[in-house]
Steps between C-alpha positions, in 0.01 A plus 500: 500500500398359838136590449486311170673179608200330660285614207737348245525178701136439411615434143684171573201390707264571209730317259522203735122483522460499123814312389733344762746381233548848357520650848779259598686581178499869596562449872861622483386828345372766740169657385648850471474456123131590543564823690502748211194356326282472811614834642406691183197283420682392182484851353871506413472171306199583282526752217148513356273749678193283444670202664611711796146635546350150479748358749457790742122454490550138603768557765339801669163326520658190659658420839845647558664158475378444143818639335693213662249247369534651154877464516460136606280442196761659274768275652273200455452585133879490452549161666649325196752780446599512867544124536756505219732696730681313776364578844853554629526811280291746706660803334382387157152419632481838673600678180225328301232539765569870548407564135139437401431323171377711210233524391292422808173323432317715750149360481607139548738603780228698676254213473754249634596737784137530612463121496822449693400749768166323551668158515780607735407815697778653712384350829522148351859529372754246632787555743297756699601763245191714562541495878847654461354809336448781750145571610576863416610421144283630218462139386301427815342834585330503158434126480146511638279738295256545788774603742660717235175690449499596870857630506574871512805690385604529865479121534725462199756741643506311831549163330768644274693635798466167682647313208778756469583439867500124440740546209732714712506236774565227245786693341648572842483133599668396174783746562550364850507142379752592229715681755491200733592267213797717404613527860472125551729446202745764614520374856442131436827387654482730806140392547610137513770587751248692711258210484773258602605731780145528627461124492830459685389740772173313537689169522727638773204627702317167472815299580566719800149438623526124445825482695350698786804730506579790726201704586276198437352645181154357446306456178279786614799735517647374170189566296497878563862512380409324176195724465715813532744365242214439259360850558837660437546301177154605381576862590808491277303341216224759529763771473604361161147451370332816625 
């Protein structure tokens, strides 16, 4: 799923560019409703062979991001129906959006999709949606026809492996953040005690220095103590995270 998230996030950006009101109405609904249709190039939603062939001709001859634009056009065509549902009912909206209307008026949808792509190409989409897509994603590696014509199979394999590595790093980072969040909840009270204790130690060191107590501790000698305390605290935290 990680590899598709940034792709699917282009859909809200496209909708915002074409219809901010409709986009806001759907903002509580994550765009995963478009996953099945865009992943299969709509093949599982269309029954007529002639329609599938026509749609495949259009999609395969177009940039790789076109299936998302087509889905945005389909959503746009259902605006009246979608606005009748309260925006605080994301489950209902998701259920409707995950099922394409039948029959699909393919020719008008294809024409509108081509127009929308020309009016709002990926690099012009709001909220920096396009910049969040990996440079190794098929959406970008096939975006420029001239660059695509120069690519070899070996180039494709290298870019595919790079994106796979990016996805692995992203998944690993998400797991670490989740683990840290769970640990922070579990040890919230001890963490507060530890924080208070650390602050108390720091206060004692500073007070001792201000009073000029035994040993005439200077600010220069107090700072290393505080630095060591901070390093030890960070070492403990790293042990939980990593």
